[in-house]
MMTF fields as JSON, N, C-alpha, C and O atoms, coordinates in Angstrom:
{
  "mmtfVersion": "1.0.0",
  "mmtfProducer": "UNKNOWN",
  "numBonds": 383,
  "numAtoms": 384,
  "numGroups": 96,
  "numChains": 1,
  "numModels": 1,
  "chainsPerModel": [1],
  "groupsPerChain": [96],
  "chainIdList": ["A"],
  "bondAtomList": [4, 2, 8, 6, 12, 10, 16, 14, 20, 18, 24, 22, 28, 26, 32, 30, 36, 34, 40, 38, 44, 42, 48, 46, 52, 50, 56, 54, 60, 58, 64, 62, 68, 66, 72, 70, 76, 74, 80, 78, 84, 82, 88, 86, 92, 90, 96, 94, 100, 98, 104, 102, 108, 106, 112, 110, 116, 114, 120, 118, 124, 122, 128, 126, 132, 130, 136, 134, 140, 138, 144, 142, 148, 146, 152, 150, 156, 154, 160, 158, 164, 162, 168, 166, 172, 170, 176, 174, 180, 178, 184, 182, 188, 186, 192, 190, 196, 194, 200, 198, 204, 202, 208, 206, 212, 210, 216, 214, 220, 218, 224, 222, 228, 226, 232, 230, 236, 234, 240, 238, 244, 242, 248, 246, 252, 250, 256, 254, 260, 258, 264, 262, 268, 266, 272, 270, 276, 274, 280, 278, 284, 282, 288, 286, 292, 290, 296, 294, 300, 298, 304, 302, 308, 306, 312, 310, 316, 314, 320, 318, 324, 322, 328, 326, 332, 330, 336, 334, 340, 338, 344, 342, 348, 346, 352, 350, 356, 354, 360, 358, 364, 362, 368, 366, 372, 370, 376, 374, 380, 378],
  "bondOrderList": [1, 1, 1, 1, 1, 1, 1, 1, 1, 1, 1, 1, 1, 1, 1, 1, 1, 1, 1, 1, 1, 1, 1, 1, 1, 1, 1, 1, 1, 1, 1, 1, 1, 1, 1, 1, 1, 1, 1, 1, 1, 1, 1, 1, 1, 1, 1, 1, 1, 1, 1, 1, 1, 1, 1, 1, 1, 1, 1, 1, 1, 1, 1, 1, 1, 1, 1, 1, 1, 1, 1, 1, 1, 1, 1, 1, 1, 1, 1, 1, 1, 1, 1, 1, 1, 1, 1, 1, 1, 1, 1, 1, 1, 1, 1],
  "groupList": [{"groupName": "MET", "atomNameList": ["N", "CA", "C", "O"], "elementList": ["N", "C", "C", "O"], "formalChargeList": [0, 0, 0, 0], "bondAtomList": [1, 0, 2, 1, 3, 2], "bondOrderList": [1, 1, 2], "singleLetterCode": "M", "chemCompType": "L-PEPTIDE LINKING"}, {"groupName": "LEU", "atomNameList": ["N", "CA", "C", "O"], "elementList": ["N", "C", "C", "O"], "formalChargeList": [0, 0, 0, 0], "bondAtomList": [1, 0, 2, 1, 3, 2], "bondOrderList": [1, 1, 2], "singleLetterCode": "L", "chemCompType": "L-PEPTIDE LINKING"}, {"groupName": "PRO", "atomNameList": ["N", "CA", "C", "O"], "elementList": ["N", "C", "C", "O"], "formalChargeList": [0, 0, 0, 0], "bondAtomList": [1, 0, 2, 1, 3, 2], "bondOrderList": [1, 1, 2], "singleLetterCode": "P", "chemCompType": "L-PEPTIDE LINKING"}, {"groupName": "THR", "atomNameList": ["N", "CA", "C", "O"], "elementList": ["N", "C", "C", "O"], "formalChargeList": [0, 0, 0, 0], "bondAtomList": [1, 0, 2, 1, 3, 2], "bondOrderList": [1, 1, 2], "singleLetterCode": "T", "chemCompType": "L-PEPTIDE LINKING"}, {"groupName": "ILE", "atomNameList": ["N", "CA", "C", "O"], "elementList": ["N", "C", "C", "O"], "formalChargeList": [0, 0, 0, 0], "bondAtomList": [1, 0, 2, 1, 3, 2], "bondOrderList": [1, 1, 2], "singleLetterCode": "I", "chemCompType": "L-PEPTIDE LINKING"}, {"groupName": "ASP", "atomNameList": ["N", "CA", "C", "O"], "elementList": ["N", "C", "C", "O"], "formalChargeList": [0, 0, 0, 0], "bondAtomList": [1, 0, 2, 1, 3, 2], "bondOrderList": [1, 1, 2], "singleLetterCode": "D", "chemCompType": "L-PEPTIDE LINKING"}, {"groupName": "ASN", "atomNameList": ["N", "CA", "C", "O"], "elementList": ["N", "C", "C", "O"], "formalChargeList": [0, 0, 0, 0], "bondAtomList": [1, 0, 2, 1, 3, 2], "bondOrderList": [1, 1, 2], "singleLetterCode": "N", "chemCompType": "L-PEPTIDE LINKING"}, {"groupName": "ARG", "atomNameList": ["N", "CA", "C", "O"], "elementList": ["N", "C", "C", "O"], "formalChargeList": [0, 0, 0, 0], "bondAtomList": [1, 0, 2, 1, 3, 2], "bondOrderList": [1, 1, 2], "singleLetterCode": "R", "chemCompType": "L-PEPTIDE LINKING"}, {"groupName": "SER", "atomNameList": ["N", "CA", "C", "O"], "elementList": ["N", "C", "C", "O"], "formalChargeList": [0, 0, 0, 0], "bondAtomList": [1, 0, 2, 1, 3, 2], "bondOrderList": [1, 1, 2], "singleLetterCode": "S", "chemCompType": "L-PEPTIDE LINKING"}, {"groupName": "LYS", "atomNameList": ["N", "CA", "C", "O"], "elementList": ["N", "C", "C", "O"], "formalChargeList": [0, 0, 0, 0], "bondAtomList": [1, 0, 2, 1, 3, 2], "bondOrderList": [1, 1, 2], "singleLetterCode": "K", "chemCompType": "L-PEPTIDE LINKING"}, {"groupName": "GLY", "atomNameList": ["N", "CA", "C", "O"], "elementList": ["N", "C", "C", "O"], "formalChargeList": [0, 0, 0, 0], "bondAtomList": [1, 0, 2, 1, 3, 2], "bondOrderList": [1, 1, 2], "singleLetterCode": "G", "chemCompType": "PEPTIDE LINKING"}, {"groupName": "TYR", "atomNameList": ["N", "CA", "C", "O"], "elementList": ["N", "C", "C", "O"], "formalChargeList": [0, 0, 0, 0], "bondAtomList": [1, 0, 2, 1, 3, 2], "bondOrderList": [1, 1, 2], "singleLetterCode": "Y", "chemCompType": "L-PEPTIDE LINKING"}, {"groupName": "GLU", "atomNameList": ["N", "CA", "C", "O"], "elementList": ["N", "C", "C", "O"], "formalChargeList": [0, 0, 0, 0], "bondAtomList": [1, 0, 2, 1, 3, 2], "bondOrderList": [1, 1, 2], "singleLetterCode": "E", "chemCompType": "L-PEPTIDE LINKING"}, {"groupName": "ALA", "atomNameList": ["N", "CA", "C", "O"], "elementList": ["N", "C", "C", "O"], "formalChargeList": [0, 0, 0, 0], "bondAtomList": [1, 0, 2, 1, 3, 2], "bondOrderList": [1, 1, 2], "singleLetterCode": "A", "chemCompType": "L-PEPTIDE LINKING"}, {"groupName": "PHE", "atomNameList": ["N", "CA", "C", "O"], "elementList": ["N", "C", "C", "O"], "formalChargeList": [0, 0, 0, 0], "bondAtomList": [1, 0, 2, 1, 3, 2], "bondOrderList": [1, 1, 2], "singleLetterCode": "F", "chemCompType": "L-PEPTIDE LINKING"}, {"groupName": "VAL", "atomNameList": ["N", "CA", "C", "O"], "elementList": ["N", "C", "C", "O"], "formalChargeList": [0, 0, 0, 0], "bondAtomList": [1, 0, 2, 1, 3, 2], "bondOrderList": [1, 1, 2], "singleLetterCode": "V", "chemCompType": "L-PEPTIDE LINKING"}, {"groupName": "GLN", "atomNameList": ["N", "CA", "C", "O"], "elementList": ["N", "C", "C", "O"], "formalChargeList": [0, 0, 0, 0], "bondAtomList": [1, 0, 2, 1, 3, 2], "bondOrderList": [1, 1, 2], "singleLetterCode": "Q", "chemCompType": "L-PEPTIDE LINKING"}],
  "groupTypeList": [0, 1, 2, 3, 4, 5, 6, 3, 3, 3, 7, 1, 8, 9, 10, 6, 11, 1, 12, 6, 7, 9, 13, 13, 8, 5, 14, 1, 9, 8, 12, 9, 1, 5, 9, 15, 2, 4, 16, 14, 14, 1, 1, 6, 12, 12, 8, 1, 12, 9, 4, 16, 15, 13, 12, 1, 1, 8, 3, 15, 6, 8, 6, 1, 3, 1, 3, 14, 9, 2, 12, 5, 3, 1, 7, 7, 3, 3, 1, 3, 7, 11, 9, 15, 1, 16, 9, 4, 9, 4, 6, 9, 6, 9, 11, 16],
  "groupIdList": [1, 2, 3, 4, 5, 6, 7, 8, 9, 10, 11, 12, 13, 14, 15, 16, 17, 18, 19, 20, 21, 22, 23, 24, 25, 26, 27, 28, 29, 30, 31, 32, 33, 34, 35, 36, 37, 38, 39, 40, 41, 42, 43, 44, 45, 46, 47, 48, 49, 50, 51, 52, 53, 54, 55, 56, 57, 58, 59, 60, 61, 62, 63, 64, 65, 66, 67, 68, 69, 70, 71, 72, 73, 74, 75, 76, 77, 78, 79, 80, 81, 82, 83, 84, 85, 86, 87, 88, 89, 90, 91, 92, 93, 94, 95, 96],
  "secStructList": [7, 7, 7, 7, 2, 2, 2, 2, 2, 2, 2, 2, 6, 6, 1, 7, 2, 2, 2, 2, 2, 2, 2, 2, 2, 2, 2, 2, 2, 2, 6, 6, 7, 1, 1, 1, 7, 3, 3, 3, 3, 7, 1, 7, 6, 6, 7, 2, 2, 2, 2, 2, 2, 2, 2, 2, 2, 2, 6, 6, 7, 1, 7, 3, 3, 3, 3, 7, 7, 1, 4, 4, 4, 4, 1, 6, 6, 3, 3, 7, 2, 2, 2, 2, 2, 2, 2, 7, 7, 7, 7, 7, 7, 6, 6, 7],
  "xCoordList": [-3.243, -3.156, -1.93, -0.843, -2.012, -1.077, -0.727, -1.586, 0.519, 0.88, 0.177, -0.122, 0.009, -0.743, 0.58, 1.75, 0.099, 1.014, 1.76, 2.95, 1.194, 1.897, 3.005, 4.126, 2.745, 3.574, 4.826, 5.974, 4.565, 5.614, 6.465, 7.655, 5.951, 6.906, 7.896, 9.087, 7.073, 7.922, 8.964, 10.015, 8.548, 9.124, 10.688, 11.847, 10.388, 11.427, 12.627, 13.78, 12.055, 12.8, 13.813, 14.588, 13.692, 14.585, 16.087, 16.808, 16.563, 17.88, 18.194, 17.341, 19.27, 19.796, 19.265, 19.9, 18.117, 17.166, 17.94, 18.107, 18.519, 19.393, 20.56, 20.645, 21.317, 22.18, 21.598, 22.017, 20.749, 19.995, 19.402, 19.473, 18.791, 18.414, 19.434, 19.261, 20.59, 21.649, 22.335, 22.845, 22.178, 22.91, 21.889, 22.313, 20.501, 19.555, 19.771, 19.924, 19.753, 19.835, 21.155, 21.139, 22.245, 23.748, 23.358, 23.641, 22.617, 22.281, 21.475, 21.865, 20.464, 19.554, 20.131, 19.63, 21.415, 21.857, 22.879, 23.095, 23.644, 24.527, 24.083, 24.745, 22.699, 21.971, 21.26, 20.684, 21.332, 20.439, 18.919, 18.175, 18.531, 17.172, 16.422, 15.307, 17.139, 16.522, 15.75, 15.303, 15.459, 14.509, 13.617, 12.803, 13.57, 12.517, 11.728, 12.168, 10.502, 9.455, 10.141, 10.592, 10.127, 10.732, 9.716, 8.747, 9.789, 8.928, 9.778, 11.001, 9.191, 9.749, 8.891, 7.688, 9.562, 9.136, 9.016, 9.954, 7.656, 7.526, 6.63, 5.629, 6.989, 6.1, 4.541, 3.629, 4.363, 3.22, 3.003, 4.029, 1.899, 1.906, 1.974, 1.942, 2.075, 2.172, 3.389, 3.524, 4.472, 5.977, 6.263, 7.03, 5.69, 6.004, 7.503, 7.902, 8.258, 9.453, 10.269, 11.0, 10.208, 10.605, 10.246, 10.921, 9.17, 8.584, 9.461, 9.51, 10.095, 11.067, 11.981, 12.284, 12.524, 13.446, 12.795, 13.408, 11.564, 10.843, 10.453, 10.486, 10.038, 9.606, 10.786, 10.67, 12.063, 13.102, 13.65, 14.182, 13.438, 13.474, 12.527, 12.784, 11.465, 10.407, 10.539, 10.032, 11.217, 11.579, 12.568, 12.602, 13.367, 14.347, 13.521, 13.559, 12.836, 12.217, 10.722, 10.437, 9.967, 8.462, 7.72, 6.62, 8.198, 7.54, 7.802, 8.191, 7.637, 7.821, 6.56, 5.751, 6.413, 5.117, 5.677, 6.801, 4.76, 4.839, 4.401, 3.337, 5.239, 4.704, 4.802, 5.561, 3.944, 3.855, 4.014, 3.834, 4.384, 4.638, 6.23, 7.086, 6.567, 8.189, 8.59, 9.789, 7.953, 8.308, 8.875, 9.671, 8.484, 8.757, 10.197, 10.756, 10.901, 12.179, 13.1, 14.15, 12.823, 13.651, 13.926, 14.908, 13.014, 13.337, 14.455, 14.725, 15.001, 16.236, 15.665, 16.381, 14.443, 13.631, 12.983, 12.437, 12.927, 12.287, 13.607, 14.613, 13.192, 14.109, 13.738, 12.637, 14.484, 14.066, 14.919, 15.714, 14.602, 14.971, 16.757, 17.755, 16.691, 18.052, 18.951, 20.051, 18.413, 19.513, 19.89, 20.893, 18.974, 19.302, 20.323, 21.363, 19.863, 20.741, 22.055, 22.822, 22.485, 23.75, 24.727, 25.918, 24.009, 24.703, 24.758, 25.664, 23.769, 23.873, 23.539, 22.899, 23.937, 23.78, 22.769, 23.092, 21.598, 20.921, 20.993, 20.92, 21.146, 21.411, 20.148, 19.154, 20.165, 18.798, 19.143, 20.265, 18.274, 18.238, 18.216, 17.217, 19.104, 19.384, 18.464, 18.098, 17.938, 17.088, 15.544, 14.759, 15.09, 13.935, 13.356, 12.194],
  "yCoordList": [5.682, 7.346, 8.08, 7.764, 9.066, 9.775, 10.928, 11.351, 11.44, 12.581, 13.898, 14.026, 14.738, 15.977, 16.917, 16.543, 18.24, 19.2, 19.484, 19.79, 19.411, 19.569, 18.524, 18.948, 17.192, 16.175, 16.417, 16.382, 16.659, 16.885, 17.731, 17.55, 18.96, 19.831, 19.479, 19.765, 18.818, 18.2, 17.136, 16.945, 16.451, 15.118, 16.007, 15.654, 16.879, 17.493, 18.236, 18.409, 18.639, 19.639, 18.571, 19.018, 17.169, 16.491, 16.636, 16.009, 17.709, 17.451, 18.87, 19.756, 18.988, 20.105, 20.099, 19.568, 20.684, 20.425, 20.467, 19.483, 21.793, 22.324, 21.229, 20.826, 20.756, 19.964, 18.492, 17.758, 18.363, 17.024, 17.005, 15.945, 18.059, 18.254, 18.21, 17.667, 18.885, 18.837, 17.433, 17.071, 16.738, 15.333, 14.425, 13.408, 14.682, 13.952, 14.357, 13.551, 15.703, 16.124, 15.642, 15.363, 15.523, 14.813, 13.52, 13.068, 12.795, 11.238, 11.098, 10.336, 11.841, 11.54, 12.075, 11.648, 13.215, 13.313, 12.329, 12.004, 11.707, 10.504, 9.469, 8.788, 9.136, 8.105, 8.315, 7.418, 9.533, 9.882, 9.813, 9.464, 10.142, 9.873, 11.271, 11.271, 12.312, 13.7, 14.294, 15.412, 13.692, 14.153, 13.193, 13.504, 11.903, 11.029, 10.521, 10.485, 10.101, 9.528, 8.374, 7.352, 8.804, 7.556, 6.915, 7.624, 5.829, 5.248, 5.017, 4.976, 4.856, 4.729, 3.609, 3.746, 2.558, 1.234, 1.284, 1.52, 1.02, 0.816, -0.249, -0.438, -1.068, -2.187, -1.883, -2.624, -0.927, -0.26, 1.058, 1.738, 1.688, 3.022, 3.481, 4.706, 2.731, 3.037, 3.35, 4.017, 3.015, 3.285, 4.71, 5.01, 5.503, 7.071, 7.424, 8.282, 6.91, 7.126, 6.906, 7.809, 5.836, 5.272, 6.25, 6.286, 6.991, 7.857, 9.191, 9.973, 9.358, 10.675, 10.639, 11.737, 9.595, 9.699, 9.94, 10.622, 9.411, 9.784, 11.228, 11.877, 11.766, 13.287, 14.086, 15.104, 13.614, 14.392, 14.433, 15.433, 13.186, 13.136, 13.713, 14.075, 13.837, 14.677, 16.001, 16.563, 16.604, 18.034, 18.242, 19.368, 17.302, 17.353, 17.042, 17.788, 15.816, 15.511, 15.09, 14.034, 15.889, 15.914, 14.978, 14.744, 14.25, 13.14, 11.819, 10.858, 11.658, 10.465, 10.126, 10.917, 8.611, 8.044, 6.95, 6.47, 6.576, 5.55, 4.196, 4.169, 2.959, 1.681, 0.848, 1.104, -0.349, -1.13, -2.501, -3.438, -2.618, -3.889, -4.285, -3.423, -5.517, -5.828, -6.069, -5.859, -6.429, -6.804, -5.474, -5.554, -4.383, -2.987, -2.554, -1.709, -3.226, -2.814, -3.256, -2.63, -4.258, -4.97, -3.692, -3.783, -2.554, -1.673, -0.655, -0.478, -0.069, 0.795, 2.067, 2.677, 2.532, 3.885, 3.686, 4.677, 2.623, 2.344, 2.261, 1.553, 3.163, 3.265, 2.915, 3.321, 2.189, 1.853, 2.921, 3.784, 2.668, 3.45, 2.837, 3.534, 1.487, 0.958, 1.518, 1.991, 1.456, 1.975, 3.435, 3.898, 4.089, 5.553, 5.818, 6.468, 5.227, 5.597, 4.895, 5.088, 4.073, 3.516, 4.548, 4.667, 5.237, 6.31, 7.866, 8.664, 8.102, 9.456, 9.236, 8.24, 10.085, 10.1, 11.394, 12.537, 11.089, 12.242, 12.44, 11.583, 13.711, 14.358, 14.534, 15.001, 14.133, 14.298, 15.264, 15.221, 16.064, 16.96, 16.38, 15.701, 16.491, 16.052, 16.396, 15.67, 17.768, 18.394, 18.156, 18.752, 17.374, 17.037, 15.897, 15.556],
  "zCoordList": [-50.873, -50.091, -50.564, -50.08, -51.499, -51.947, -50.977, -50.204, -51.006, -49.787, -50.46, -51.647, -49.523, -49.778, -49.979, -49.891, -50.272, -50.649, -49.303, -49.372, -48.182, -47.016, -46.633, -46.35, -46.611, -46.561, -47.569, -47.125, -48.93, -49.791, -49.502, -49.763, -48.83, -48.633, -47.248, -47.122, -46.331, -45.168, -45.566, -44.953, -46.68, -47.027, -47.894, -47.674, -48.616, -49.408, -48.574, -48.971, -47.299, -46.429, -45.51, -44.664, -45.791, -44.897, -44.822, -44.046, -45.891, -45.839, -46.601, -46.64, -47.102, -47.9, -49.327, -50.238, -49.503, -50.733, -51.885, -52.606, -52.133, -53.357, -53.524, -54.684, -52.783, -52.878, -53.369, -54.265, -52.678, -52.95, -54.265, -54.887, -54.829, -56.171, -57.278, -58.369, -56.85, -57.708, -58.072, -59.132, -56.813, -57.161, -57.79, -58.34, -57.777, -58.527, -60.088, -61.005, -60.194, -61.586, -62.213, -63.412, -61.544, -62.082, -62.471, -63.581, -61.481, -61.487, -62.985, -63.869, -63.083, -64.271, -65.717, -66.757, -65.738, -66.85, -67.01, -68.177, -66.015, -66.38, -66.88, -67.664, -66.447, -66.977, -68.255, -68.871, -68.612, -69.706, -69.543, -70.46, -68.401, -68.334, -67.795, -67.273, -67.993, -67.589, -68.527, -68.27, -69.734, -70.802, -71.164, -72.035, -70.618, -71.048, -69.966, -68.817, -70.302, -69.164, -68.48, -68.999, -66.976, -66.275, -65.242, -64.967, -64.706, -63.656, -62.507, -62.645, -61.326, -60.037, -59.384, -59.161, -59.114, -58.487, -57.044, -56.283, -56.657, -55.078, -54.809, -55.501, -53.682, -53.564, -53.131, -53.5, -52.459, -52.136, -51.862, -51.895, -51.577, -51.539, -50.304, -50.186, -49.193, -48.013, -47.7, -46.674, -48.384, -48.053, -48.407, -49.322, -47.734, -47.662, -47.622, -48.409, -46.879, -46.643, -47.828, -48.235, -48.385, -49.804, -51.034, -52.063, -50.818, -52.007, -51.958, -52.908, -50.847, -50.879, -51.929, -52.397, -52.442, -53.527, -54.904, -55.725, -55.211, -56.259, -56.317, -57.362, -55.019, -55.167, -55.515, -56.197, -55.022, -55.284, -56.843, -57.325, -57.565, -58.858, -59.64, -60.788, -59.141, -59.758, -59.949, -60.919, -59.062, -59.116, -60.263, -60.761, -60.738, -61.743, -63.295, -64.274, -63.192, -64.294, -63.937, -63.373, -64.272, -64.004, -64.513, -64.011, -65.635, -66.359, -65.553, -66.217, -64.22, -63.549, -63.012, -62.527, -63.156, -62.744, -61.822, -61.964, -60.817, -59.834, -60.473, -61.091, -60.348, -60.699, -59.615, -58.68, -59.663, -58.673, -59.045, -58.267, -60.35, -61.209, -60.975, -61.17, -60.582, -60.104, -61.555, -61.741, -62.563, -64.021, -64.7, -65.635, -64.251, -64.889, -64.571, -65.271, -63.34, -62.925, -64.054, -64.195, -64.865, -65.79, -66.974, -67.711, -67.08, -68.127, -67.541, -66.353, -68.6, -68.387, -67.774, -66.979, -68.063, -67.53, -66.289, -65.804, -65.675, -64.52, -63.295, -63.301, -62.403, -61.192, -59.863, -59.491, -59.003, -57.587, -56.614, -56.985, -55.582, -54.4, -54.265, -54.082, -54.412, -54.358, -55.372, -55.082, -56.727, -57.67, -57.702, -58.245, -57.062, -57.255, -55.944, -56.044, -54.744, -53.5, -53.603, -52.659, -54.621, -55.055, -55.55, -55.264, -56.316, -57.223, -56.515, -56.752, -55.727, -55.166, -53.61, -53.273, -52.757, -51.402, -51.136, -51.459, -50.551, -50.114, -48.531, -47.651, -48.435, -47.272, -46.545, -47.102, -45.183, -44.408, -43.24, -42.735, -42.837, -42.094, -40.746, -40.509, -39.785, -38.444, -37.573, -36.649, -37.864, -36.535, -36.78, -36.043, -37.708, -37.927, -37.209, -37.427]
}
């Protein structure tokens, strides 16, 4: 089950959206992944809290697909939530 448009809007509003998007943009540029197709690894599609990072990255590079195969994480163009959160900090909204 994939999130609907309403859930996506709610997820992305979990913090300061513009600051988070700038951090994601800087991260993708530094890794040279801003103009290439990238994949985002998830264990299962029920982990909607973890998909928030993928949603944020997809606002910068719209050529993002989800993958559920662990062997894909060996590729340079496959990101995980852990890899991304080591490099950037996503601000969350305290009031939601």
